[in-house]
N, C-alpha and C positions, 0 to 999 in steps of 0.2 A: 167891703165885701161886708154883706150881714152872715150872722151866725143865727141861724135859724133852729128852734127845738119846735119837732112837732109832734103834737098829741095824737092819740090814737084815733079821733073821729075825722082828723084830716084824712088819714091813709086808708080810712074805713069806707069812707065813698070814693069810688071808681072812677067821676069825674074831677074830683079834687086831686087825689094822687096821680090822673094821668098828666093835669097841668104841671102839677109838681113835680114830677118825671120830667118832663119834655121840656120846661123852661131850662131846668137845671142843668139836662145833658145839653144844651146849647155851649159846654166850654167855656169859653173863656168871657162868652156874654154874658153869663149868667151872673146875679150881683149878689148870688146868697151859698151859704155853704148847710147841707141840712142833716141835722142831728137825730138820735134817736135812741130809744134804750129797748133792749128786749122787755121788756114789762108794757110797752108803750105796742112792740108787736106782738104778745101773747093777748090782748086786749082785742087787735084785730083781729086775729085770727078766731079769737074768741065770740064776736062779735057777728065776722063771716059765716061760722059754721050754727050761728042761732037764724040768721037770716035765710041758709042755702042748707038746712041739712039734707040733703040730696047730692048734695057736692061732694063729689070723690075727694080722697086724700092728697090725686095729684092737684086738684084745683084750689084748695087751700092753699100749699104748697109749692104751688107755683107763685100766687098773689104775694107771698112772704118772700119767696126768696128773688123775686124781681124787686120789693121794696128794697130788702138786703144789700141787692150787688147794687142796685141804680146809687143807693146811698151810703154805700160800705165802709166808705172814710169817716163818717161821722158817728157809729156806735159809740155810745157813753157808758159803760160801765161800773167806772168807780164811783159811787156815789152816796152816801148816808141819808136815808130818811128820817126826818123829824118833823116836829110839829110848828108849824109856822103861821104867822099871822099873814103872809102871802095867798094863801091859800083859804079859799073855805068850805071845798068840798073834802074829807078828809080821804077819800079815795084817790083823790087826784095830787096827794102830797108828793109821791114818788115823781111825776110831770115836773112839778117845781122842782126838786133834789136834780135831779138831771137836768133840765135847765139850767140849773146853777153852776154844777159840774162841767156843762160845755164851754162855761161863759156865752149865755147864749145873750144874743142883740133883740133876740124878737120871738117868743114862744107864740106858736102858730095855732093855736084851736078852735071847733065854733062852740065852745062852752064858754064866752070869756068870761062870765060873771061869778067862773069857780076862781079867777086869779085876780089878785090886786097887781101883781107886777111894777110896778114906783121905780123904784130903785135901781132896781135887778136885772129887767128887763120890761121891753113893750109885749102887751099881749094884742093881739091882733086874729081878727077873722079873715079866713083867707079870700073872701070878699076884697076887704081892709089894703092888704098885702098883692095879691094878684094887681091890682090897682097901682100899688105903688110899684112894684117890679115893670108894668107897664111905663108907667114914666121915667123909669130910671134906663131901659134896655125895652124900649117896643119891636127892634128887630129880633131878637131873641122869643118875646109874643107871639107875633109874625110868623116867626119861621115855627113855633110847637101850634100855631092856628091849620099852616100847610100842613103837618105832617097828622092833624086831626084829622080835618076834609079829604089825605089820601088814602089816611086809613079805612076810615068809614068809609071811603068809594071802592076801595080795593075788597069789603066786606059786601059790597054790592047794595049797601043801603046808604038811604043821605040820611043825616043826622044834623038834624038843628043844633049846632052847639052852644048857642045865646040859652036858650030852653033850657039847655042839660046842667046852664051853669045857672041859671036864675032858680032852678030845682034845686041843687049846691047851695042856696044860698048867697050866690057871685052877683045879684042883680045888678052893681056896678060895673063889675068886669066885663057879664055879659054884653051891656052897651061898647063898652072899647073893642070888644071879641068883633061884634059884626060890624063895626073902621075896618078890621083888619081884614075880615071875612069880604068885605066889600071892594076894597084896596087890593086883596088877589086874584078877584072876579076880573076885575078889569089888565092886572098885569096878565103879559103871555107866558 
């Protein structure tokens, strides 16, 4: 089971956080545990507020509360931030420190250029990570796909999941998900 520390830019994207959460919540099928810190959540809230100045407090709190309750066991609090050659952006030192503290195998981030990783953990984009997960447990990805299709259908909307994934930087995973969508369309 992979120990995955998630950077704020992954949680910030609705598409990425939905996929991460839905696959994670597949229970014993999930090949990973998600870790996060209060610093990461603070960044998520800050950037959501900047993008959506008109959202009321409940909308912001709902996103944060859903993340923290979904990934409750992964809260990392005990870490020391110090300079490191593993990070090229000093604003990300806290991410590196928390990833080390939880003994992460993978640092999941959209900003791979800011992290060297190396001997401590693998630095992965969401696209590479979801492709890896699909290779390990395609049934969990298919179940998450079904849940997404059902959710958007209940909203009365047809949503192009592969297009949303592509817009979120997950080109390769979008193609794999299209295969799941096609298989689900054939299923009774």
